[in-house]
N, C-alpha and C positions, 0 to 999 in steps of 0.2 A: 648383245641381242636385246631388242626392245620387247617388253612383255606388258600386257594389260591384264589386271586382275579385277573382276567384277565381284564385289562383296568383300567388306573388310570385317568379317567376323573371325571366328577362331581359325578356320582353315585359310582364308584369304590373307589374313594378316601375317600368320606364321610363314606360310609359303612365300608370300611376297617378300618378306624380310630376308628369308633364306636365299632366295634367288638374287636379291640385291647384294647380299653379302658375297655371293659367288661372282659378282661383277656385272650382272645384267642390269639394264635400266628398266625399272618397274614402276608402272603407274597403277595405283590401287584406287578404285572409284566405288562410291556408295551413294545411295539416295539420301542417307541420313547426314544432313549438313552438320549437325551438332557433333556427331562422331568424327567426321572428317576434320573439323576445326580442333577438336580435342586432341586428335593425333598430331596435328601440326603444332599444338602447344605442348606436346610431350606427355599427354595423358592417354593411357591405353584403356580400352573398354573391357579388358579381362586381365586376370593374373596368370602368368605362365613363367616359370623360372627361366631367366636369361633373355626373355623376349624384349623387355623394355630397353635394355642397352643395345640390343641388336637393331631395333627400330630406330632409336635415337641416332646411333652412329651412321646408319645408312641414309636416314633422312637428311642429316647434316651434310653428308657427302654429296647429296643430290641424286644418288642412284635409286632412292625410294621416294616416291611422291604420292600425295593423297589429294583427291579432287572429287567433285560431284558432277563433273562434266562428262556424261556418258559418251557423247559423240566424240569428244577429244580422245577418249580411251580407245575407241574403235580405230581412229586414224593414227594413234600412237604406235601400234604394233601389228605385226602379222599374226602373232600368237595372242589369242583372246582366252583367258582362263576364267571359267565360270565357277565361282566359289560361294554362291549364295546358299541360303538355308533351304532344306527340304523337310519342313516340319510334318509330323504325322497328321493326316486328315482324320475326320471323325471315325472312319472305319479302320484306322491304323496304317493305311497306305501312305506312301510319301507324296506330299503335295508339290507338284512340279510347276506351279504358277510362276514362281520367281525365276526358275531356270529358263522357262519358255519366254518370260518377259525379257530377260537378257538376250536370248537368242534373237528375239524380235528386234531389239535395239541394234544388235550387231548387223542383222540383215538390212535394216533400213539405212544404215550409215556406211556400210562397207563400199569401197571403191576399187578393191583389188583382191587377189587371192588371199584368203585368210584361213587360219586353222583355229577352229573353235574347240576348246578343250573342256570337257566336263570333269572338274575336280570335286564337285559336290557328290555326295552319296545318292545315287539315283537308281530307280528300278531298271531291271533288264529291259532293254528296248528303248531307253531314253535317247541314246545317240541317234537312233532311227527317227524318233519323233522330232528331235532338234533339226536333223537334216531335212526332214519333210517340211518343217515349219519355215526354215530359212529359204528353201527352194520355192515355196509358195509365195513368200514375201518378195523375193527377187523377181518371180514371174509377174506378180501383181504390179510391181513398180517398173516393169519394162527393162530389167537388168539380168535377163536369163543368161547372158554371156559370161557373167561373173562366176568364178569357180571357188570352191571352198572344200574343206574337209572337216569332219567332226571326229574327235578323238576322245576315248574314255581313258582318263588318267587318274584313277581313284587315289585318295590319300590314305595313309595308314599311320595317323598320328595318335600317340597316347597322351592324354592330358597329364601334365606334370613333366613330360619328357618330350614335348612336341618339337622344340628347337633342335634337340639332338637327333630326333627322328628325321627331321628335314635335312639336317646337315650331313648325317650319316645313315641314310636309309638302308633297311634290310633288303628291300627290293623296290623296283620302279616298274609298275605295270603300265604298259602302253597298249591300248586297244585300238587298232586301226588296220585297214587293209590297203592303205595308201603309202607307197614307198616314199613319196615326197614328204608327207606328214611325218612318217617315221624318222626320216633323216633330220628334220627340223627338231623333233622332240629329243632325238639323241644328242643333238648339239646343245639343246637347252640344259640337259641333265649331265653333260660331260664332266663338269666340275665335281659332281657327286658320284661319279662312276669310275674313278681312277684306280682305286686299290684292287677291285675285282669287278667282274661283270655282274651288275645288279639288274640290268634292264631285261624285262621279260615282255616280248611282243606277242600279242594274241588278237583275236577279233574283238570288236567292241562289246558284244553281248557277254562273252566270256570274262572280259575285264570287269564289267558291271557286276556279274555274279560273284567274281572273286572277292570283291569288297564285302558283299553281304556274307559270303561263306566264311571269310576270315573272322569277322566280328561274331557271327553266330556260333562258330566253333569255340571261341574263347568264352562266350556266354554259357555254352553247354558245359564246359569244364567247371565253371563256377557253380552252376546249378547242380551238377553231379556231385561236386564235393560237399555242397550244403546238404544234399540228400544223404550222403554218407555220414555227415556230422550228426544229423538228426537220428539216424539209425544207431550211430555209436553211443549216443546218450542212452538209448533204450536198452542197448546190449551191454552197457558197462565198459565200453572201450574208450580209448582216448584218440580223438581224431587227429591230434597233432602227431602222435606216434604213427598213425596210419599214413598221414601225409608224408612223413619222412620215409616210410617204407615203400610207398608207391612212387614217390618223386625220384628215388634213386634209380628207377627204371628209365633208361634214356628214351624209350618210346613214349613215356609219359612226361617226364620232366617236372620241375618244381614250379614253373610259372602257371599262374591262374588256378592253383589248387588250394588256395587258402580259404578255409571256411569262414563264414561271416554272416552279414545281414543282407546279402544279395547285391547284385550289381545295379548301378544307376548311371547317371550322366546323360550326355546327349546322343550317344551312339548305340550302345548295346540294346537298351529297351526299344528304341525306335527301329533299329535294323532288324531285330528279331520279329517285331510286329509286321514290318514291311515285307519281309521275306515270306511270312505266313500268308499275307494277302496276295503276294505274287503267286505263290503256290495255288491258292484258291482260284486265282484267275485262269489257271490252266487245268483246273479240276484235279488238283493233287492235294491229298490230305497230309500236311506236314506234321505228323504226330510227334516226332521228336522235338521240333521247335515249339509246339504247343505245350509240351511237358516242361521244357526249359522255362518258358514264360510263366507258366502256372507255379512252378516251384519257386521262381524268383519273387513273384508277387506274395506268395505265402511266407517266404523266408523273411521278408521285411517286417512281419508281425511277430516273429518268434521271441524277440527280446521283450516286447510288451507283454506277451503271455507269461513270461517268467516273472516280470515285475508284478503283474496282476495276481499271480498265484502266491508270490512271496508275501504280499500285503493282504492276502485273502479278499481281494477285490475292493478293499477300502482305500481308494486312491484320492478321493475328494479331500482337498485341503493339504495334500502332500506336496512337497517341493523336491524337484530332482535336478541335480547338477548334470549337465550334458556337455561332454567333451567331444567336439567334432560335429560340424554341420555339412561340410562339403561331402560329395559322394565318395571321394578318395583324397589322399594327401596331395599337396603341391598344386592345388587348384582352388578357385573360389566358386566352382560350379556346384550348384545345388539341384540341378535338374534331376528328377527321379531319385533323389538322395534318400536312403533309408532313414536318415534323421528326420525327414519331414513326415514320413508315415508314423514314426515313433512319437514325435511331438504332438501331432494331431490326435493320435489315440490317447495320449496322456491328458491333453486338454479336454477331450470329449468326456473323459472319466473324472474331470474336475480337479486335476493336478496342475501345478505350475512348473515352469522350466527356467533354470538359470543356465544359460549356454555360453560357451566360448569356442571359437575356432580361430586359428592363426590368420586365416585369409578370407573367410566367408562371412564375416560379421555384417558388412555392408549389403551383401546379397540377401542375407536373412532379414535385414531391416527393410530392404526393398520388397521382398515377398510378403512379409507378415505385418509390416508397419508397427504401430504402437499397440500393444496388447497388455492387459493387466496380468496375464498369465505367462508372459515371456519377458525375461530380463536378460539382455545381452551384456555380458561383463567384459571388463578390460583385460583380465587375466584368467588363466585356468584356475588359479587358487581362489579368486574372488567368486567364482561360480559355486564353490563348495560351501560357502557360509550358510550354516543352518539347514543344509539340504538333507533330506531323509535318505538319500542314496546317490551314488555316482553312476552315471551311464556313459559308456564309451562307444561312439558310433563311427569314428574315423580314426585310422591308425597313423596319426601325425607322429613324427619322430619325437617331438617334445612331450608326448604323452607316455613314452615307453619307460621312463625311469623317474616317476614322481616321488615326492617326499611322503612316504606312507605314514609317517608320524603326524605330519600336518593333515593328511587326509583323515586320520582317526580323530584329530582334535576338532576339525571343522565340520565334519559330517555329524548330523544328529544320530545316525546309526551307522556302524561300520559295514556297509553293504555296497558291493560293486557289481554292476551288471556290465560285463565286457563283451561287446559284440564283435571284437577283433582279436581276441585271445592274446592280449599283450603281456599278460603276467603269468607267473607260475602258480598254480593252485595251491600247492603245498606251502610255498613261501607265504602266500596270503593267509592261509589258515593259521600258520604259526604267529602271524602278526595280529590275529584276532578278527580278521575280516570274514564275512560271508561272501563268497565269490562265485558268481554265475558267469559262465562263458559259453562257447558254442562247441558242441560235440565232445564235451568233457564232463565229468561228474562234478556236481556242486559240492564244495567243501565248506 
């Protein structure tokens, strides 16, 4: 089956490569000529485990192509996947200008029945807006006889596991009331639906809300657990014990109940804000979502507060080693990352940062450029040299079992501020460290 994908960002590239791997002929297009050429040369615009080899192999086989010719993409396939960004607008609502721009392009160049698929995360009612826009363009250009369908097909990719999520999806949501469009979508996803029935068909508005509801539910679990962590500190309880206790309940489970510095990335913050705005638009006060967002914003400041209190506010001239810049492991994404809030607070207080991350160093350089108060080091050990304390902001696997003797030698003071609860407090105490974590007593 021929498939066109508009937008070669995170969603478009991963989904396009996965469809090509399944045997479809996929043409990915983007207005960014530099990005397209880089992909042809084998350079990806992002880091995602397993993606580079998947893209390379399918590009070399000819099943995956990259281009800037939008008209050619419309003529290439009956299926047109829209996977462009929907960045938050000034009021937090999703900006649909890029989605509607692609819909306009498809409408102006289509010559036959086509299925327009919204892969982007979009507000409830977007499929209706796309349908109305395409219908208007067809009417204005004298082609009212052309037929089309608009399908909502939200993605559920986790950064760091996106390739596996595409190749082995938990569920495939198809939002349509068109039997013809449903049949084509089922054919598209048949290679990913062989072991068990994963396809769930519903109306487009329900599919659009499903995407937001899923991300907001996970964000709620994170914020709730951070609320419990803060309460545990005040009550003298250990949140890690609490996590084990509640996670054993199958109704709760262990996923997304790890206390820490709050959620970040491209999805959770944006989607919580967007759903709040959607609720406002229908005169509904989404109080739970507002509380989730408020807790998360405050949670990102908790580690700085502990650092400030430990040093009695005297941070000017201090140097801190920072392990972890990305918002989570196995990605180079620093959007809404807690590390950014923490670093910027330290700089404002007059401190300097020596940072290391296995994958996000180039992204940090892109965001912050050259600063006298930021040193990006080549190894995690180099970040420790003469630092007054170590801060951990991301739970990369390589941070879990460090050489504590080396830490003690390199740090000016044996102090660790752990925003991810990687270490055992008693063990650190016996080694002579002052250890701050989240939701546990400081030893």
